[in-house]
C-alpha positions, 0 to 999 in steps of 0.5 A: 499499500506504501508503494503505491501511495508513494507512486501516486504521489510521484505521478502526480508530482511529476505530472504537476510539474511537466504541466508548469513547464508546458505553461510557463511559455504562456505565462511568459506570453501574457506578461509581455503582451500586458507590458505592450499594451500602452505601445499598441494602444497608441500605435496601429500594429501595421505602423509596428510592424512594418515602418521603417523609422526607428525614432524613439525620441520622436515617438516612432517605432518601426520594427520593420528593420529589425524584423528583417534583420533578425529573419535574414541573419537567421536564414543565412545561418541556417542556409549555410549550417544545415547542409554542413551539419547534416553531411557532418552528422551522416558521416560520424554515424555511418562512415567514421571510424570509432577512433575518429568519432570518438575523437570529433564528437568530444570537439563537437560539445566543447564547441556547443559549450563555447560561450557566445561573447567568445564566438562574437570576439573571434567573430571580430578578430577574424571574420570581420577583417576577413569580410572586409579584404574580401568584399572589394574582389567581388565589387563590394564595400563593407567595413566588415560588420555585416549580415554576412558576418552574422550569418557566418558566426551564428551558423557556427554556434548553430552547428554543434547542435544540429550535428549532435542531434542529427548524429543521434537519430541516425544512429537510432535507425534499426540496424536491420533496415539497413541490413536488409538494404544492403542484403538487397544489393544496395551501396552504402550510399544509397542505403544512406539516403534511401533508408537511413535519411528517409526513416530519420527526416522527422529527427533531423527536422527536430535538431533543425527546429533546435538549432533555429531556436538558438539562432533566432533568439541569439544576442551577444555574438550577433550584436558584436559582429552585425553592425547594428544599423536600423536599415533594412540590409540590401546585400550580405555585405550590408550591416543589421540590426536584430531584435535581440540585439535591439532589446540588449542595447537599448533596454537600459535607456527606457527611462528617458523616453515613454513608451520606450519599455513597452516597444522594447517589450513588445520587441521582445513579444514578437520574437517568442510569437515567431518562435512559437509560429514556426515550432508549430509549423515544423510540428505539422511538417513532423507530423506529416512526414510521420503520417507518410512513414506510417 
């Protein structure tokens, strides 16, 4: 009886913890939205989202350059990271000798633990000067602090997450499926392409979602190399400004300008809304893939 009672209480306690964890995102969203109400009452939503005028001293709060900058740098980072990371995970899971894997995987994990400010400093010292010297070769002029610099630094930061999760997903595919494919005469690459990759697609998508969440909300490293100019970037060599960098750079100044605090908290609400939207979209894609595989 005592054991059943303990199991009952442990089960209820675990359920309560799970429900609380699940509801945290709603609590955060409600708190941010409440703080955003003053700016929403005085400015139309379409003006806030699609205006490029950012002059807080004059009461102009146009978030369009920051939204576009955030999407551009995140999209660039993911475009650079995904092919390299997935191929790396395939190599580690299917082709690498045990000795090579035992060396590479700890280095990947170590890369994931590097503080973002260190990545930012590395970007300032190496990537920014490199872009500044390479840009004239393609007919561009830049200080080096650019969308491309932010995308490169961010791609390096999300790579360990995508590699680690994807590698575990590939290794989780039942060995019998690969052996059956090889027994039918398929090559190693054909088996990897048509069996391993196909079976692991939902897990790889989940890995990409995790990487996207890290990239979209990254602040310090991107802030240090992006240039932080409140204009929509027209090329990879133009500076940009992201929503996280906007909040980090300006939240200490909110006491001097009315509505500034509400505007910055609305920026945080936009960040949360976009992350929730893309996670929901990814969940729909996952369900479709799972339905096909079933």
